[in-house]
N, C-alpha and C positions, 0 to 999 in steps of 0.2 A: 505493500499500500502506500503512494507515494505520500513524503509530506508534505503539509500544509504551507510551510514556509517554501517550498519547492514548488507547489502547485502555484503561488502568487507570483514567483518568478517568473514562470513557465507565461503568468497569462499576461505580467507586463512586458516580457518580450515578443508576445504575439500581438500586444495591443502594437508594437516601434516596429517589427518587421511587416507590419501589416498594415503600415498607415495608408496606402494608395485605397486599400479598401475600405479602409474606413470613413476617410473623406469622404463627402458624396460630389458625385461627379455633375458638374453643371454645364450646358450645352455649352460644347467648344470646338474650334475644328484646328486650333494653332497652339503653340508654346515660346515661349519668351525667357532667357536669362537677365537678369538683374543683381543688385548690389545694393543695399540699403546699408550705406554708409552713417556712424555715430561718432561723433566729439565724444569722449569716454572722458576728457579732461574739464568740459564747462557746463555749466549747469545756466543757461538760455531764460527760467523763470519759474515758480515755484507758486503752483497754488496753494490755496486752502486744503487742511486734509479730506473736507468735505467739501471738495469743488462743484458736484455734482448736487443742482436745485431745479427745483420746477413751480411751478405758478398753479395757484387757487382763485379763481374769476368771479367777476362778479354777475355775470352774463346771466339774464334769466331764459325763459325757457321760449321767449317770442324773439329771442335775437335770430336774425335771421339775413344771410349772404346771400347772393344769386339765386334767390331762390330757394333754399334750402335752409333748415332749421337745425343746424348741429349742436348745441347745448343742452337740450332737455335738461333734466336736473344735476346741474354739476355746477351749480353756484353754489359760493359761500353762504348762500342763504336757504337751499334747496337742497343740497347734497347728504344722502341717503350716509351718515356718520356712522351706521354701527354695520357697514358691509364689512366680512370679512376680510376680501380680498383688498379692498384697500387699506385697511389696518395693516396687511400684513405687507401689501405692498411697498408701505411709508418706511414700517420696522426693516424688511431686508436692507437695507443705507444704514443703518446706526451710526449717523444718522445723515435724516436728508434734509434739507432747507428746503422749506415752503414760502415762496415770495407770494404776498395775498395781497391782491391790488388789481389793476389792468383801466380800461376807460370808463370807468363808471367810478372809480375809486373817489374821484374827485364832484360827484354828487351827491356822497352818504352822509346822513345825517347819524350822529353814533344817541345810542338811547339814554343816555345819562341822565345823571339829577337835572343837568343844567340846562337839558333839552324841554324849549316850552312846546314844541311842531309835534303833530299826529303822526306816530311812529309806521309810517305807510312802504308795504315793495315798491319797486321801480313796477312805473307805469307808461306803455306807449304812447309817446306824443310827440307828432312830428316837428313839432316847434321846438322840443329843447334837445341839447345838444348830445345827441349820438341818438335821436328821436325816443329819449326816457326823459322820466320825469327824475325828481331826486328821492334816493332810493332811503332807507334806514337799516342800520343793524341793532337788532334789542338786544339787551345784553344777557336775556337766557341763551340766545342761540351763543353766543360771545360765550360764554360758561362752555358749551354743548362742546363748541370747537377745541377750545381749550382744553377741552378731559380727552376727546382725541391725540389732542399733538401730545401730552403729557404721558397716555398711555403708548403711543409710538416711536415718542424721543424726537421727535420733529423740531426742527431749529427754527424760530417763526419771522422775518421780515417783513413786516406791516407797513401796507403802504398807505398814508393818510390824502387825507382830503385837502390839495393845495390852494382851491380855487374859494374856500369860503370868505366873504368880506369882499373881493373882488367885485371889481363891472367891468361887464363884457363893452369893450370900445364897438364901435362902427369899420374899423379896421382890422378887427379878428383878438386885439392885442385885451386881456385881463389887469386892467391898472389896479391899483392899491395895494395895502398892508394884506399882507394873512393875517384872517383870524381867527386866531389858534384857542378862544375858551373852549369850542365843544370838544376838538383833539385832548386839549388837554387837560380836560374833563374823563374821557375816556380812559389818558394813559393811568391816570390819577387809580382809577378804577379798576386797572389792569392789576397796578401794583396793590394795591389793597388786597385781589385775589390772589398774589402771590404768584401770578403767571407768569410766566420767562416771554421774553420777547429778545430776539439776538438783534434785532435793527431797526429803527423809526425810518422808512425813507419818505420823501415828501414829494409827492403828487406822479404824475402820470403824463406824459408825454408834452410837457408843455415848452419843452425848452427849443429855444431855435425858432422852425416856422410852426413849431406847435402841431397839434392834432384836437383839432377842434376850438383850439383856443389858445394862446400864449403868453408868455411871462417874460419881458426882459431879465436879464442875465443878472443888473445888478440891483434891480428889486427881489431877483429869486436868491443871491446870496446873502441878500440882508435878512427873508424871512428863515433859509434855512440855517443863521445864527442863531436865530430866535428860535427853532425847533431843539439846538443846540444848546440852549439856555435854560430851556421847558425840561428838558431829558436830565442836565445839572438839578434842577431845583427837585424833583419830581422822584426821581432815584438820590434825593441825598442818603448817604450813608450805604448806600447799595453795592455791592461790587459784586463782576464787572457790569458799569453801565452798557447801554445799548449801543449800538454802529448809530450812526448819521450816514444816511445814505440819502444823494441825489444826482442827476434828476431826475431820471428814472426817461428817457427819452432819448432821441434821433440826433447821432451826434454830429454837431456842426464844429468847425473845427478853431471859429473867433468866438462863437456864443459858448462854448465848455472853456476856452481860457479867461475870457472875461469874468467866466465862474469861479471857476478853479482856482485864479489869482483873488478873490475876495473870503475866499473860504478855505484858505491854506491850515489854521489852527483850528478848525471844528469838523472839516468833513470827515468821515471815514471811511468811505467807498463813494466812487463817482459810477453810475449805476446807466448801461446807452442801453438800448434795444436794437434789438436787428431783424429785418424783414428784407434780405436781401437777395429770395430770388421774386418780387414780387406781389402781386394779387395773386389771391388762392384761383380765382378763374382761370387763370394762366394757362394754356392749352401743351405748352410748351415745358412745364413745370419739369419734366423727369429727362428732358435733351440740357434743361440748366444742369440740373443734379451730376447729369455723366459728364457735365465738360469740363476738364481742370482749369482750364482758361476762365471759364465762371466762375468757377469754385476762389480761386484767389483773386477776385474784383474786390474783394472785401477785407484781405491785407490789409493794405493804407489804412484802414477805420481802426486796427488794433492797433496796430504801428504808431501810429499820429496821438491816437489818445496817451497813448506809453511816451512817447514824446515828448507830448505836455506836462503829465504827472512827473517824468524824472528834470525837464525844464522847470519848472516849480518847487522842487524840493518838500513836497508835502506827504505828509504821512498817509493821505488819502489811496487805497488802489481800485484798480477796475476792474468793476462785474459788469458780467452780458447778464442788463437785470431784468431781460424779457428777449426771448428769442422765439419766435415759433415757424421761422424760414418765410411763411407766405402768409400775405396779411389777411385780414377778415375770414378767419376761421381754417385758415387751410383749404385744403381740398382733397377729398374723399377718397380713397385708395391712392394716395401717392402722400400725401401728410400724416398719414397714419398705418403706412402700409410699408413692406421691409424695402423698401429703393430710399426711403428717407433717412434709413440708417447711414445711408454713404455720405449725405448735407450733413445728418448730426453730430459723426464721429468725427469728419473732419471739421467741424466748427470746434469741437472739442479739442482738437488736435492744437490746430490755429490756437485757437485763443489763449492756450495753456502755454505756446511757445512763448504767446508776447507778454505773457506773466499777467495775466487775468486769472483773479483770485478764485473767482466762483461765475457759473455759468449757470443761468435760471432758463429752463425750457417752456413755452408757453404751447399745450399747460400738462399739469398732470392729470387732469381730466376734462374736459370739454372741449365742444370744436369737435373741428376736423384734423386736431395737429398733437392730441392727446396722446399722454403716456401710457392710458386706461383708457378701454373703449367708456362712452361715455353711458351707455346700457347696463351693459354684462360685466364690466368693470374688470374684462378679460384685460392682462399685460397686451397690448401691441408690443413689435419687433422693437423698436428702440427703447419701449421700458427697458427690454434686456441687454440693448446697446449700452445703455447708463448705467446697468448696476455689473457689468462685466468689465465697465471703464473702474467705475469705484471700487470694485475690489483687487483691480489688478494692475492701475496704471497709477504708481506713487507719487507724490508732489513734487519731485525736483524734474525738470525738460532738461531733456540733451537736444543737441542741434543734431539733427535726421535730414538724411537727403535721400533719394534712390537712384539710381540709374541704370536704363535701358530701355524704360518705356516711360511716357508722363500720364500714364491710365492709373499709376500705384499712386498713391498717398499714404506718404509714410512718416511715421511718427516715434516718440521714444522716450521714455519716463525710469526715473529706477523705479522698480516695482516695489508695489506696495504691503507683499509678501515675503517679499526677501532681498536679500543684500545683490542681487543682479538687476535687470531691468525688464520692461514688458515691452514689444515692441506693437503695432499696429501698422497693418497694413491691409490697404482698401484697392479692391480691385474693380475699377470704371470699365472697362473691356469688356463683351459680352460674346467675345470667341476664344482669347486668349488668356491658358494657363501661365502665370511666372513664376518661377523656380526662381527667389529670393535667397542668397546667399547672405551673411551679416558681418560686418569687417569694422573695427576700431582702428579709430587713430592709438598709437601709441609712439610718443617721442618725435611729432611730426608725421606720423605714416600711417596707413592702415594694414590693421593685419586681422588673419583669420582667427578666433580663440576657438576652445574648445570649450565648450558646458558641459559640467560633472553635474549628477544627478544629486539635491542633496539628501542626507541621513533619510531615512535608513536604508536608502539605495544605491550606498558609495561604490564607487567605481564605474557606475554607467555612464556616457556620454547622452544624457538625455533635458530633452525641453518638453514643455508642457504647450501643445496648441488648441486653441477654441475657435473654430472654421462657425461662421454663421453662414450661413444661404438661407433663399427663398423656398418653401415648398412650391415641388415641382417646374423651382427654376422662375415662377412665377412672381415680375417684382410688386407686384398689386398685391401681392397675395399679406393678410394680415398673420399670417402666422409663419414663424421662424423657425427653421432648425440648426440645434446645435452639435455640430460633426457626427449630423446624420439623423437625428434625434430630434422628433418636435418639445420643444417648451411649450410646457402652459400649466397653470397650476392644476392641482388635485380636486376632488371634492369638498377638500375643508376649506378650501384655499389658499393654500400653502404655492408659498413661489419656489418653485424647481430646483434641485444642486447643481452647477454647472461644472457638468463632468468632463474633465481633458481627455482629451489621448496623448500617446506619450511617444515622444517621435526622436530618434537617433540624432544629435545635436551635429554629425559632422556632413548632413543632407541639409540643403538647400531647404527654405520655408516654401510650401507649394501652397500658391495662391490661386483659385480657380477664378473664372470669368465669372463678374459680378459677384463677388463674396468677399467675406472679410475674414482677417486673420486675428486674435491677439493673440502672440508669444511670446509665454514667460520663460526667462532664459535664466534658473536661479543661480548659476553660479558664475554668470561674468562679472568678472574681477574688473570692473569699472571705478574708475581712480575719484567720481565725483559722485558716485553714490554709496563710500562708504560711511560717508557721515551725513547719509541718507533724512536723518531725520531732524 
C-alpha cells in the first residue's frame, strides 16, 4: 500500500507535468514567445494593503439609462442587507473598502435631530438635477448599514452632501459656502453610536466642469478645510481620526493644482473618477477594451496627478474614488461579463504603478457594472478578478515590461503571500497563445531565475498559476473559469476557494488567447521585496 506522503507527491507532480491538460484551451491557431522583464531593484509604487475598494450608490429602482433600468434594489436605502452572499462577498476581502456615495449624494438629507424636513425617499422629478428630488437617509437605516459593516469588517468611506447651502447659478456654477450643519450632526450621531468611518469625502463630481453643477477650486478648498476642522472637533480625543478625501470628480490639471495648492495641510487623499471607455450605450466598448493603445490613453491621468502631488509635497495620496469604465450604468453583458476583467485588471495594474493607494470600483452591486449581480447577488467575473488581486498582489509595485507582442499587458508586485513576486499577464489577442519567460535585472542585466517551491515542498522548481477564462470562450459570459473550473458560490452563499495549478518554473508561462494569468513565484529572490511590508 502506498504511503500518504508518496501519494501527495505523485499528485503534485502529475499536476506539474500535465499542465497543458489542466489549463483550458481557448480558441486560437497561433503561438508566440515573449519575455516579462521585471526590475527587481526598484519599487515604483506602494498601494494600501486594502487597495481594492468598491462603491455602494444611492440610485433608486427608477434610475434608467438608454431605456434600461438596471439598479433594482441595490441602493443604500433598499439593498437587502441580510443576504448571505452579500455578507460573504464583503468578508472575503478582510477587509474591503466600501465608498458610499454617487451622483445623488449631493441631494441627500440626513435625518438627525437637527433636520426639520420630512424624511422622504428620492422621487423622479424631471426639473431636478439628475431627474430626482432630494432624498433622505433615516437613522434606523444607517444603523442597519453599520451592523452589516461591523459584521463583515468593511472599511467605510462616506461621501457627504457638498451642495447644501449653495445657490445654482445660470452658468451651471454652484456658489456660496458649504452649509455643514446637517453633515456635522450626522457625523456626531455616527460617533455617538461608535460607528467606525475610515474617511469622510466631500461631494461627488463637482470639480472642474462638474456633472450636474460645479464648484470653483478656491471655494472647494475652503469647504474641504472646514470639513477637516469639523472632523477635529467631532472626533476630539478619538484616534485614529478619519481621512479627509476630496474632490471625488474627473481630473482636470488646472483645477486640481488650484485645489491641492490650497488644501495641502488638511487633505488625506485626492480622489478622482474614471470612465475612460465612454458611454455605456457605445457599441464599440469591447473593441476599446481589447485595444492596448486605447487602454494606454488613461496613462497620462495617473501620471499627471502623481506629478502634481509630488510637486506640492503634500501628505495627500492619490485614490481612484469611483471607476465603472462606461458611464450611465455600464452595458449589460460587457461591463458585468468576463471581457470587462481585461479592462478592470489593467486599470488596477496601471493605477498601482502610478502610486495610487486605493481603487474604488463602481459598483459593488447595482447598475450593469456591479461586482455582484443586482438580482441574485451572484458574483460576476470581476468580483473574482478583484479577490484574486487582493489575495496575491502585494503592496510594492515593480517596474515591468513585456517584449514579444503588444497584446500582452504585464504587471508585477511583490507577493502578498510570500517573499517572492506575483505576475499578472493579460492576453488581449483572440487567437495567439503566448509563452512568456520571466527575466529579472541583476546588476544592470536581466537574468532568468529558478523558483523553488516553498516548504513543505522543498527542492521543487515550482510556481503557482491561476488562469481565468470565459465559459465556452464567450467574452460576454458572466461565468468565469479558474484553471478550467467554474467559480460559483455554493448553496450557503460561500465564496469558492482559489485552487492553483503547480507548474515547473523552468518552463514559460502559457497565456491562452483571451485569458488572464496570475503567476505566483514564491521564492524569487527580488531585493525590492525583501522588506516588502
